[in-house]
matplotlib code that plots the C-alpha trace (Angstrom):
import matplotlib.pyplot as plt

x = [15.5, 13.0, 11.3, 8.8, 8.5, 10.1, 7.5, 10.1, 9.5, 10.2, 8.5, 10.0, 12.0, 11.5, 8.1, 8.2, 6.5, 3.1, 2.6, -0.7, -1.3, 0.8, -0.8, -2.3, -1.3, 1.1, 0.0, 2.9, 3.2, 6.3, 7.9, 11.0, 13.7, 13.1, 9.4, 8.4, 6.3, 4.7, 2.9, 2.0, 0.3, 2.4, 1.4, 0.6, 3.0, 2.0, 4.2, 6.1, 5.9, 9.5, 13.2, 14.4, 17.0, 17.7, 21.1, 19.6, 17.3, 14.6, 12.9, 9.8, 9.1, 5.4, 5.7, 7.7, 5.6, 7.9, 5.5, 2.1, 2.1, 0.9, 1.3, 2.6, 1.5, 2.2, 2.0, -0.8, 0.9, -0.6, 1.4, 0.1, -3.4, -2.9, -1.7, -4.7, -7.2, -5.8, -6.9, -10.4, -12.6, -12.1, -8.3, -8.1, -10.3, -8.1, -5.0, -6.5, -7.8, -4.4, -3.0, -5.6, -8.0, -7.4, -9.3, -7.9, -4.7, -1.9, -4.2, -2.0, -3.2, -1.4, -1.3, 0.9, -0.5, 1.3, -0.1, 0.1, 2.2, 5.6, 8.1, 5.5, 3.2, -0.3, -1.2, -3.6, -4.9, -2.1, 0.6, 2.5, 2.3, 3.3, 0.8, -0.2, -3.7, -3.2, -1.2, -1.2, 0.0, 3.6, 3.7, 0.3, -0.2, -3.2, -2.4, -6.1, -6.2, -9.3, -8.3, -7.4, -8.9, -8.2, -10.1, -7.2, -7.1, -10.8, -9.7, -6.7, -5.9, -9.4, -11.3, -8.5, -8.3, -12.1, -12.1, -9.2, -11.2, -14.2, -12.0, -10.3, -12.0, -9.3, -6.5, -4.4, -3.4, -0.1, 0.0, 3.2, 3.8, 6.7, 6.3, 3.8, 2.6, 5.4, 4.2, 5.0, 8.7, 11.9, 12.4, 8.8, 9.3, 8.2, 11.6, 13.9, 13.9, 12.6, 9.4, 9.2, 8.8, 5.8, 3.9, 4.5, 1.0, -0.4, 1.4, 0.0, -3.5, -2.7, -2.1, -5.2, -7.3, -6.0, -7.1, -10.5, -11.0, -10.0, -12.1, -15.1, -14.3, -14.4, -10.6, -9.4, -5.8, -4.2, -0.7, 0.8, 4.5, 5.4, 7.8, 9.0, 12.8, 13.5, 17.2, 16.5, 16.5, 17.3, 16.0, 13.5, 10.5, 8.7, 11.0, 11.5, 14.4, 13.3, 15.2, 14.1, 13.3, 11.0, 9.3, 8.9, 7.2, 4.8, 3.8, 3.1, 0.7, -0.8, -1.5, -3.9, -5.7, -6.2, -7.7, -9.9, -11.2, -12.2, -9.1, -7.3, -6.6, -4.5, -0.9, 2.4, 5.3, 8.4, 11.5, 10.5, 14.0, 17.0, 19.3, 22.9, 26.4, 25.7, 22.4, 22.9, 23.4, 20.8, 18.2, 19.0, 18.5, 14.9, 14.3, 15.7, 14.3, 10.7, 10.1, 12.0, 9.7, 6.7, 4.3, 5.2, 5.4, 1.7, 0.9, 3.7, 3.3, 6.9, 9.4, 9.0, 12.0, 13.1, 15.2, 17.6, 21.3, 22.6, 23.7, 21.2, 19.8, 23.0, 23.2, 19.4, 18.6, 20.8, 18.3, 15.3, 17.1, 17.8, 14.1, 13.4, 16.1, 15.2, 11.5, 10.1, 6.5, 7.0, 7.0, 9.2, 7.6, 9.3, 7.3, 9.3, 11.6, 11.5, 12.8, 14.1, 15.8, 19.2, 18.4, 16.0, 17.1, 13.9, 15.7, 18.2, 15.6, 13.3, 16.1, 17.1, 13.6, 12.9, 16.2, 16.4, 12.9, 10.4, 11.9, 15.0, 13.3, 10.4, 13.0, 14.5, 11.1, 9.7, 5.9, 5.8, 6.9, 5.5, 7.0, 6.8, 4.5, 1.7, 1.7, 3.6, 3.9, 6.6, 9.1, 8.8, 6.6, 5.0, 7.5, 8.3, 11.7, 13.4, 13.6, 13.2, 14.5, 12.1, 9.6, 6.1, 5.1, 2.9, 4.2, 1.5, 2.3, 0.7, -1.8, -3.0, -1.2, 0.5, 3.2, 3.8, 7.3, 9.5, 8.6, 5.0, 5.7, 8.2, 5.4, 2.5, 4.2, 3.2, 0.3, -1.9, -2.0, -2.6, -6.3, -7.9, -7.4, -11.2, -10.6, -8.0, -4.4, -1.4, 1.9, 5.5, 7.1, 10.7, 12.3, 15.9, 17.8, 21.1, 22.3, 23.3, 21.7, 18.4, 16.3, 13.0, 10.3, 6.9, 3.6, 0.9, -2.6, -5.6, -6.9, -3.7, -2.2, 1.3, 2.6, 6.3, 8.2, 11.6, 13.9, 17.1, 19.3, 22.0, 22.3, 23.9, 22.5, 19.1, 18.8, 16.9, 15.5, 14.0, 11.3, 10.1, 6.9, 4.3, 6.1, 6.3, 9.1, 8.8, 11.4, 11.3, 13.8, 14.0, 15.6, 18.3, 16.9, 13.4, 10.9, 8.3, 5.4, 4.2, 0.9, 1.0]
y = [-16.1, -17.5, -20.5, -23.1, -23.9, -27.2, -29.7, -32.0, -31.9, -34.1, -34.9, -32.8, -34.5, -31.4, -30.8, -27.3, -26.6, -25.0, -25.7, -26.3, -29.2, -29.4, -27.6, -29.7, -27.2, -24.3, -21.3, -19.6, -16.0, -14.5, -11.2, -11.4, -8.8, -8.8, -7.9, -11.0, -11.9, -9.4, -11.0, -13.8, -16.9, -20.1, -23.7, -24.8, -27.1, -30.4, -30.6, -33.8, -35.5, -35.9, -35.3, -31.9, -30.8, -27.3, -25.9, -23.3, -23.9, -21.5, -22.6, -21.0, -21.5, -21.2, -21.6, -18.3, -15.2, -12.2, -9.2, -8.2, -6.9, -3.4, -3.7, -1.8, 1.3, 4.7, 8.4, 10.5, 13.9, 17.0, 16.3, 12.8, 14.0, 16.6, 14.0, 11.8, 14.6, 15.6, 12.2, 11.4, 9.6, 6.2, 6.4, 7.8, 4.9, 2.4, 3.7, 3.8, 0.3, -0.9, 0.5, -0.4, -3.1, -6.6, -8.2, -6.2, -4.6, -4.6, -4.4, -1.7, -1.2, 2.0, 5.6, 8.4, 12.0, 15.3, 17.7, 20.8, 20.6, 18.9, 19.4, 17.6, 20.6, 21.5, 23.2, 26.1, 28.0, 26.4, 27.4, 25.1, 26.5, 25.6, 26.1, 25.0, 25.0, 28.2, 30.6, 34.2, 37.6, 38.4, 39.6, 38.0, 34.9, 32.7, 30.5, 29.7, 28.4, 30.5, 30.5, 26.8, 25.2, 22.2, 23.9, 23.8, 20.0, 19.7, 20.1, 17.7, 15.1, 14.7, 13.5, 11.1, 9.7, 9.3, 7.4, 5.2, 4.3, 3.4, 0.9, -0.3, 0.7, -0.9, 1.5, 2.7, 6.3, 7.9, 11.7, 13.8, 17.6, 19.1, 22.4, 24.1, 27.6, 30.0, 32.2, 29.3, 29.2, 31.0, 32.2, 33.1, 30.9, 27.5, 26.9, 26.9, 27.3, 25.5, 25.6, 28.5, 27.0, 29.3, 27.7, 24.0, 23.8, 25.5, 23.0, 20.1, 21.6, 22.1, 18.3, 17.5, 19.9, 18.1, 14.7, 16.1, 17.8, 14.8, 12.5, 14.7, 14.0, 10.2, 9.9, 8.4, 8.9, 5.8, 7.2, 10.7, 11.6, 14.9, 16.2, 14.8, 14.5, 16.6, 17.2, 18.9, 22.7, 25.7, 24.4, 25.3, 23.4, 23.2, 21.8, 22.2, 21.3, 19.5, 17.8, 14.7, 16.6, 19.1, 16.2, 14.4, 17.5, 17.8, 14.1, 14.4, 17.3, 15.8, 12.3, 13.3, 15.8, 13.1, 10.8, 13.5, 14.4, 10.7, 9.9, 7.7, 5.1, 7.5, 6.9, 8.7, 7.2, 9.1, 10.2, 9.8, 10.0, 7.9, 5.5, 5.4, 6.0, 9.7, 9.5, 6.6, 8.6, 11.1, 8.4, 6.6, 9.9, 10.0, 6.3, 6.2, 9.5, 9.1, 5.4, 5.4, 8.1, 6.5, 9.3, 9.7, 6.0, 5.6, 7.5, 6.3, 3.1, 3.0, 4.6, 5.8, 5.3, 6.6, 4.4, 7.0, 7.6, 4.6, 2.3, -0.4, -3.1, -4.0, -0.7, 0.0, -3.2, -2.1, 0.7, -1.7, -4.1, -1.4, -0.8, -4.5, -5.1, -2.2, -1.6, -5.0, -3.8, -1.0, -1.2, 0.0, 1.2, 2.4, 5.5, 6.8, 5.7, 6.4, 5.3, 7.9, 8.7, 7.9, 4.3, 3.2, -0.5, -2.4, -5.7, -4.0, -1.8, -4.8, -6.7, -3.7, -2.9, -6.5, -7.0, -3.6, -2.3, -5.2, -8.6, -7.7, -5.2, -7.6, -10.1, -7.3, -6.6, -3.9, -4.0, -2.8, -0.1, 2.8, 4.2, 7.9, 9.4, 7.1, 8.7, 11.3, 12.3, 10.2, 13.1, 13.2, 16.3, 18.2, 19.1, 22.4, 22.1, 18.9, 15.6, 16.7, 13.3, 11.1, 8.9, 7.8, 4.3, 4.7, 6.9, 8.6, 9.8, 12.9, 10.8, 9.1, 5.8, 4.6, 2.1, 0.4, 0.6, -2.1, -0.8, -1.5, -5.1, -5.5, -4.6, -6.2, -9.6, -9.5, -7.0, -8.7, -11.9, -10.3, -10.2, -6.9, -6.2, -6.6, -10.3, -10.4, -9.6, -11.2, -12.0, -12.1, -15.5, -16.4, -17.3, -18.3, -18.6, -20.5, -18.2, -14.5, -14.0, -15.5, -13.3, -14.5, -13.4, -14.9, -13.9, -16.0, -14.9, -15.0, -18.0, -19.9, -19.8, -18.7, -16.1, -16.7, -14.2, -15.1, -12.9, -14.0, -10.9, -12.4, -10.6, -13.6, -16.9, -18.6, -20.5, -23.7, -23.3, -25.8, -24.3, -25.9, -24.8, -26.6, -29.9, -29.9, -29.1, -27.9, -26.8, -23.9, -22.3, -18.5, -16.5, -13.8, -10.7, -12.2, -12.8, -15.4, -15.5, -18.9, -19.2, -22.3]
z = [-21.1, -18.6, -19.9, -18.7, -15.0, -14.4, -13.3, -11.8, -8.0, -5.0, -1.8, 0.9, 3.7, 5.8, 7.4, 8.9, 12.2, 12.1, 8.4, 6.7, 4.4, 1.3, -1.6, -4.4, -7.1, -7.2, -9.3, -11.1, -12.5, -14.1, -15.3, -17.4, -17.7, -21.4, -20.9, -22.9, -19.9, -17.6, -14.6, -17.0, -15.7, -16.3, -16.1, -12.5, -10.7, -9.2, -6.1, -5.1, -8.5, -9.5, -8.6, -7.3, -9.9, -8.7, -7.6, -5.2, -2.3, -1.0, 2.3, 3.6, 7.4, 7.7, 11.5, 11.8, 11.4, 11.2, 11.1, 9.8, 6.2, 5.5, 1.8, -1.3, -3.0, -4.6, -3.9, -5.3, -5.5, -6.9, -10.1, -10.3, -9.8, -12.6, -15.0, -14.3, -14.5, -17.9, -19.3, -20.4, -17.8, -19.4, -19.5, -16.0, -14.6, -16.5, -14.9, -11.4, -12.0, -13.0, -9.8, -7.2, -8.4, -7.0, -9.9, -12.8, -11.6, -9.1, -6.0, -4.4, -0.9, 0.3, -0.9, 0.3, 0.1, 0.6, 3.2, 1.0, -2.1, -2.5, -5.3, -7.5, -7.2, -8.2, -11.4, -11.0, -14.1, -16.1, -13.7, -11.3, -7.7, -4.2, -1.4, 2.1, 3.5, 5.6, 3.5, 4.7, 3.4, 4.5, 8.1, 9.0, 11.2, 12.0, 15.0, 15.5, 11.8, 11.0, 7.3, 7.1, 3.9, 1.7, -1.1, -3.5, -3.3, -4.5, -8.1, -7.8, -5.1, -3.6, -6.6, -7.6, -4.2, -4.0, -7.3, -6.0, -2.9, -5.0, -6.8, -3.6, -0.4, 1.7, 0.8, 3.8, 3.6, 4.8, 4.8, 5.0, 5.1, 3.1, 4.8, 7.2, 6.3, 5.9, 8.8, 11.2, 10.1, 11.1, 7.5, 6.6, 3.5, 2.3, 0.9, 3.9, 7.7, 10.7, 12.8, 15.3, 18.8, 19.5, 16.6, 17.5, 19.0, 15.9, 13.6, 15.6, 15.1, 11.4, 11.0, 13.0, 10.8, 7.7, 9.1, 10.0, 6.6, 4.6, 6.7, 5.8, 2.1, 2.8, 2.9, 6.2, 7.2, 8.8, 9.3, 9.6, 9.3, 11.0, 8.4, 5.1, 4.9, 8.0, 7.3, 3.9, 3.8, 1.5, -1.8, -4.5, -3.2, 0.2, 2.9, 6.6, 8.9, 12.1, 14.9, 16.8, 20.0, 18.2, 16.4, 19.8, 21.2, 18.3, 18.6, 22.3, 21.5, 18.3, 19.7, 22.4, 20.2, 17.5, 20.1, 21.6, 18.1, 17.4, 15.3, 17.8, 15.1, 13.2, 14.2, 13.6, 11.7, 12.9, 11.0, 7.2, 5.7, 4.6, 6.3, 5.1, 6.4, 6.2, 8.0, 10.4, 13.6, 12.6, 12.0, 15.3, 17.1, 15.9, 16.5, 20.0, 21.1, 19.9, 20.2, 23.6, 25.0, 26.8, 25.9, 22.2, 21.8, 22.6, 19.4, 17.2, 15.2, 14.0, 11.6, 8.0, 5.7, 2.4, 0.1, -1.3, -0.9, -2.9, -0.1, -0.9, 1.2, 3.0, 4.9, 4.8, 6.6, 9.6, 10.2, 10.0, 12.3, 14.8, 15.1, 15.4, 18.0, 20.3, 19.6, 18.4, 18.8, 16.3, 12.5, 9.7, 6.4, 3.3, 2.4, -0.6, -3.3, -7.0, -10.4, -12.8, -16.1, -14.5, -15.3, -18.1, -17.9, -17.1, -16.2, -13.9, -12.3, -11.7, -10.0, -7.9, -6.7, -5.7, -3.9, -2.2, -1.8, -1.8, -0.8, 1.2, 3.5, 4.2, 5.4, 7.5, 9.2, 6.9, 6.6, 3.0, 0.6, -1.5, -4.6, -5.4, -8.1, -9.1, -12.6, -14.5, -18.1, -19.8, -19.6, -15.8, -15.7, -14.1, -11.4, -9.7, -8.1, -6.8, -8.6, -12.3, -13.5, -11.6, -13.4, -12.4, -11.5, -14.6, -17.4, -19.6, -23.1, -24.7, -26.5, -23.4, -23.8, -20.7, -19.6, -16.3, -14.8, -13.4, -9.9, -10.7, -11.5, -8.6, -6.1, -8.0, -7.9, -4.2, -4.0, -6.7, -4.6, -1.1, -0.2, 0.9, 4.6, 5.1, 4.6, 7.4, 7.9, 6.1, 7.7, 6.4, 6.9, 7.5, 4.1, 3.3, 0.1, -0.4, -3.2, -3.1, -6.5, -5.6, -3.3, -1.9, 0.5, 1.4, 3.0, 4.6, 3.6, 6.0, 4.0, 4.8, 1.3, 0.9, -1.6, -2.5, -4.7, -6.0, -8.2, -9.9, -9.9, -12.0, -15.4, -17.0, -16.0, -15.2, -12.0, -11.2, -7.7, -5.3, -3.1, 0.1, 1.7, 3.8, 3.6, -0.2, -2.6, -6.2, -8.7, -11.1, -13.5, -13.1, -15.9, -15.5, -14.0, -13.8, -11.1, -10.3, -7.9, -6.6, -4.9, -2.7]

ax = plt.figure().add_subplot(projection="3d")
ax.plot(x, y, z, "-o")
ax.set_aspect("equal")
plt.show()
């Protein structure tokens, strides 16, 4: 059980280079594995007022900026939009406020949108359906995209995204296709196959048309991925297999067209899949081929990652480090991971998310992370194929009550304390822990304050931690499988 922050603190003997003056007070917020505290404000700490009693040291080097922070967020799929639109206006606004408001919620600053439907499909006239924005009758093609239309999204994703932007105008948007129109593919099907070479140019135009159409609705796209999970094929939801050289070719066509159309700030994130023993060589093929190409690299901001396959941070961080070592001017962003019914243990999920998705990747040069569906019904529906056992970041019951997941709190322990990008950019700082069960990461805000998040992943014991930042040291007790945010 996590209990009071220890006020015993000691003047630091280490003054780190580039640090700002020592803070007068440290704000403290906690979430416990038992859920007795959920982002609960604790007593402020007065630094340098006693003796450091901790057995673990966390040191923040404010003189070492690792990378600029993009932030944390969720996906607004067609299923998530359906769940939200099924609620009354007051409940829907409350949920979106809990997700995106800096003042009253988590302050999530990123949203991932599907280009066409994913496995979390739209509901039309009470029926779940898969679609793209240029579906044609069998045997027909439309390479000039004369029939392109985002009309199906006007009753789902678009109004939800517009309301989210009213709550938080600084949201960054990442958009990803699960499949192009079937007529572009070798199988004439949304559910398998690859892109026909003769339609590569049309597919680049399709992605551009999406960016243009969403911009006309007031929804700007900051990042595009070319294909969600490009190794997945032959399934019961929209997919497409795509190799690194075909993706390279599409980027070199799409990039100049985006710039010419006035969307030069919209950049590509390549790959958009896992990194594990199984996918290591496959991932490096995309990284080295696309980021190593002078033309494609001009339009590619970095690599999009998914956090699946069970290898955890130890293996996942190798992929992030490969990007940093070989292409240090490019970013890594985790664009998809989910919680699900395979684990309903709040404390264990909280610890896992913080170690493997939030804190650990930041220290390995990630710029942030997004969990999958923003909201689903509490049975994981609606879904049409794919991950039937996934859960939303917010789960909504039939009567409209909703609960926030451990993933929500894992991300909110950072995002709630990071100012909107309109106030300036925040940067990840070098942070070290002396214990394998204590994981920490920190971010310097544009106002100079430092956000430090520390999780104790031990399921058995609390830990007393000495934290050194800006020449000051303070001590706090962190309970088993619990997390604290310190605002210094």
